[in-house]
C-alpha positions as CSV (number, residue, x, y, z in Angstrom):
1,M,-4.2,-16.6,7.2
2,G,-5.4,-19.1,9.7
3,Q,-6.7,-17.9,13.0
4,I,-5.9,-14.3,13.8
5,S,-3.4,-13.6,16.5
6,R,-4.8,-11.7,19.5
7,N,-1.4,-10.1,19.9
8,R,-1.9,-6.4,20.5
9,N,1.0,-5.5,18.3
10,Y,-0.5,-7.3,15.3
11,D,-3.7,-5.2,15.7
12,L,-1.7,-2.0,16.1
13,I,0.2,-2.7,12.9
14,L,-3.0,-3.0,10.9
15,K,-4.4,0.1,12.5
16,H,-1.3,2.1,11.6
17,F,-1.5,0.6,8.1
18,I,-5.1,2.0,7.8
19,L,-4.0,5.3,9.1
20,M,-1.2,5.4,6.6
21,W,-3.6,5.0,3.7
22,V,-5.8,7.8,5.2
23,L,-2.7,10.0,5.4
24,T,-2.0,9.2,1.8
25,V,-5.5,10.5,0.8
26,I,-4.9,13.6,2.8
27,G,-1.5,14.1,1.1
28,V,-3.2,13.9,-2.3
29,L,-5.8,16.5,-1.3
30,F,-3.1,18.7,0.2
31,A,-1.0,18.5,-3.1
32,L,-4.0,20.1,-4.9
33,L,-3.0,23.4,-3.1
34,L,0.7,23.3,-4.0
35,P,2.5,24.5,-7.1
36,I,3.9,21.7,-9.2
37,S,7.5,22.6,-8.4
38,V,6.8,22.0,-4.7
39,V,5.0,18.8,-5.4
40,I,8.1,17.5,-7.4
41,L,10.4,18.5,-4.5
42,L,8.4,16.8,-1.8
43,S,8.1,13.7,-4.0
44,I,11.9,13.5,-4.2
45,I,12.1,14.0,-0.4
46,C,9.6,11.2,0.0
47,I,11.7,8.7,-2.0
48,G,14.8,9.7,0.0
49,M,12.9,9.2,3.3
50,I,11.7,5.8,2.3
51,V,15.2,4.6,1.4
52,I,16.7,6.0,4.6
53,T,13.9,4.6,6.8
54,F,14.3,1.0,5.4
55,L,18.1,1.1,5.4
56,M,18.3,2.3,9.0
57,R,15.1,0.5,10.1
58,L,13.7,3.6,11.8
59,G,10.7,3.2,13.9
60,S,9.8,6.6,15.3
61,A,6.6,8.6,14.7
62,I,8.3,10.6,12.0
63,I,7.4,7.5,9.8
64,F,3.9,9.0,9.5
65,I,5.3,11.8,7.3
66,I,6.1,9.2,4.6
67,P,2.5,8.2,3.8
68,F,1.5,11.9,3.7
69,L,4.4,12.6,1.3
70,M,3.4,9.4,-0.6
71,G,0.1,11.1,-1.2
72,I,1.9,14.0,-2.8
73,L,3.9,11.6,-4.9
74,H,0.7,9.8,-5.9
75,F,-0.7,13.2,-6.9
76,L,2.2,13.8,-9.2
77,L,1.8,10.4,-10.8
78,L,-1.9,11.0,-11.1
79,V,-1.3,14.2,-12.9
80,I,1.1,12.5,-15.4
81,L,-1.2,9.5,-15.9
82,I,-4.4,11.6,-16.3
83,E,-2.9,13.4,-19.3
84,W,-2.1,10.0,-20.8
85,L,-5.0,7.8,-19.9
86,G,-7.8,10.2,-18.8
87,A,-9.1,11.3,-15.4
88,A,-11.9,8.7,-15.1
89,L,-9.6,5.7,-15.5
90,V,-6.8,7.0,-13.3
91,V,-8.9,8.4,-10.5
92,S,-11.2,5.4,-10.3
93,V,-8.2,3.0,-10.2
94,F,-6.6,5.1,-7.4
95,I,-9.8,5.1,-5.4
96,G,-10.3,1.4,-6.1
97,T,-6.8,0.6,-4.9
98,I,-7.4,2.4,-1.6
99,I,-10.6,0.5,-1.1
100,V,-9.0,-2.9,-1.7
101,F,-6.2,-2.3,0.8
102,L,-8.5,-0.8,3.5
103,L,-10.7,-3.9,3.1
104,L,-7.8,-6.2,3.5
105,A,-6.7,-4.4,6.7
106,F,-10.2,-4.5,8.2
107,I,-10.6,-8.2,7.3
108,G,-7.1,-8.8,8.9
109,M,-8.3,-7.3,12.2
110,R,-11.7,-8.9,12.3
111,Y,-10.8,-12.4,11.0
112,I,-11.2,-14.8,13.9
113,I,-12.3,-18.2,12.4
114,V,-10.0,-20.9,11.1
115,V,-10.2,-21.0,7.3
116,A,-7.7,-22.5,4.9
117,D,-5.1,-20.1,3.6
118,V,-6.1,-20.7,0.0
119,L,-9.5,-19.3,0.7
120,I,-8.0,-16.1,2.0
121,Y,-6.1,-15.6,-1.2
122,F,-9.2,-16.5,-3.1
123,F,-11.2,-13.9,-1.2
124,T,-8.4,-11.3,-2.0
125,V,-8.8,-12.1,-5.7
126,L,-12.5,-11.7,-5.3
127,I,-12.2,-8.3,-3.7
128,V,-10.0,-7.0,-6.5
129,F,-12.2,-8.5,-9.1
130,V,-15.4,-6.9,-7.7
131,V,-13.8,-3.5,-7.2
132,F,-12.3,-3.4,-10.7
133,G,-15.4,-5.0,-12.2
134,F,-17.5,-2.2,-10.7
135,I,-15.1,0.4,-12.3
136,Y,-15.4,-1.4,-15.7
137,I,-19.2,-1.5,-15.5
138,F,-20.0,2.0,-14.1
139,I,-17.1,4.2,-14.9
140,P,-16.6,5.3,-18.6
141,V,-12.9,4.4,-18.7
142,S,-10.8,5.4,-21.7
143,S,-8.9,2.1,-22.0
144,T,-10.0,-1.4,-20.9
145,F,-6.5,-2.7,-21.5
146,F,-4.9,-0.4,-19.0
147,L,-7.7,-1.0,-16.6
148,V,-6.9,-4.8,-16.8
149,V,-3.2,-4.1,-16.4
150,A,-3.9,-1.9,-13.4
151,G,-6.1,-4.6,-11.9
152,I,-3.3,-7.2,-12.3
153,I,-0.8,-4.9,-10.6
154,V,-3.1,-4.1,-7.7
155,L,-3.9,-7.8,-7.4
156,A,-0.1,-8.6,-7.1
157,F,0.2,-5.9,-4.4
158,A,-2.8,-7.2,-2.6
159,L,-1.7,-10.9,-2.6
160,Y,1.7,-9.9,-1.4
161,T,0.1,-7.8,1.3
162,V,-1.9,-10.8,2.5
163,Y,1.3,-12.8,2.5
164,E,3.0,-10.2,4.6
165,I,0.1,-9.9,7.0
166,D,0.2,-13.7,7.5
167,L,4.0,-13.5,8.2
168,M,3.6,-10.7,10.7
169,R,0.8,-12.5,12.5
170,N,3.1,-15.4,13.2
171,Y,6.2,-13.3,13.9
172,Y,7.0,-11.7,17.3
173,I,7.2,-8.0,16.9
174,R,8.6,-5.7,19.6
175,E,6.9,-2.5,20.6
176,S,9.7,-0.5,19.1
177,E,9.2,-2.2,15.7
178,I,5.4,-1.6,15.3
179,L,5.7,1.5,13.2
180,F,8.5,0.1,11.0
181,F,6.5,-3.1,10.2
182,A,3.3,-1.0,9.5
183,L,5.3,1.0,7.0
184,R,6.8,-2.2,5.6
185,L,3.3,-3.5,5.1
186,Y,2.2,-0.2,3.5
187,L,5.2,-0.1,1.1
188,N,5.7,-3.9,0.9
189,L,7.0,-4.2,-2.7
190,I,9.2,-1.2,-2.3
191,Y,10.6,-2.7,0.8
192,L,11.2,-6.0,-1.0
193,V,13.1,-4.2,-3.8
194,I,15.3,-2.4,-1.3
195,E,16.0,-5.6,0.6
196,L,16.9,-7.4,-2.5
197,G,19.2,-4.6,-3.5
198,I,21.0,-4.7,-0.1
199,S,21.2,-8.5,-0.2
200,S,22.7,-8.5,-3.7
201,K,25.3,-6.0,-2.6
202,K,26.3,-8.0,0.4
203,F,26.5,-11.1,-1.8
204,R,29.0,-9.4,-4.2
205,F,31.3,-8.3,-1.4
């Protein structure tokens, strides 16, 4: 990532990114109190809000509703996956994923020395390896294969997040765009899919 920018907007984006993951956890806990029909409805609303926000590039505080609703959506996915793969594997992977991304955000804010980019990506791989290695050693997971697959998926998300953080560090971001870019970092691959969809549609017409 090179030397961290002291740009205030960059730091704010990473702080909002951390807050969004915290809201996600709160959303998961809140979903425990809801009937499954309400969970499904709010999950659908969440998906709609994500698409609208990225299409219209909204940057208001209402964006913070999305990570909370994402927590509810995650809860729905957790319920489905737990029945298939077991609670120990699914919950430990979910918690491990949160730890990985929070660590990346804290490192992004504190990183002040010049180090080759390749070392940053290596360090990201190391974080994912240590977190999932801990799960493998200490958590009685039902399927090593799915744990490895989950680790690879999280690693892909993590590496792309580091790439996005590096781009944002070197990109001038206006005050009005801080929340949008924080959400983009939080939902980076979803944002990429939506952007590719928009680009392909423009290319056709």
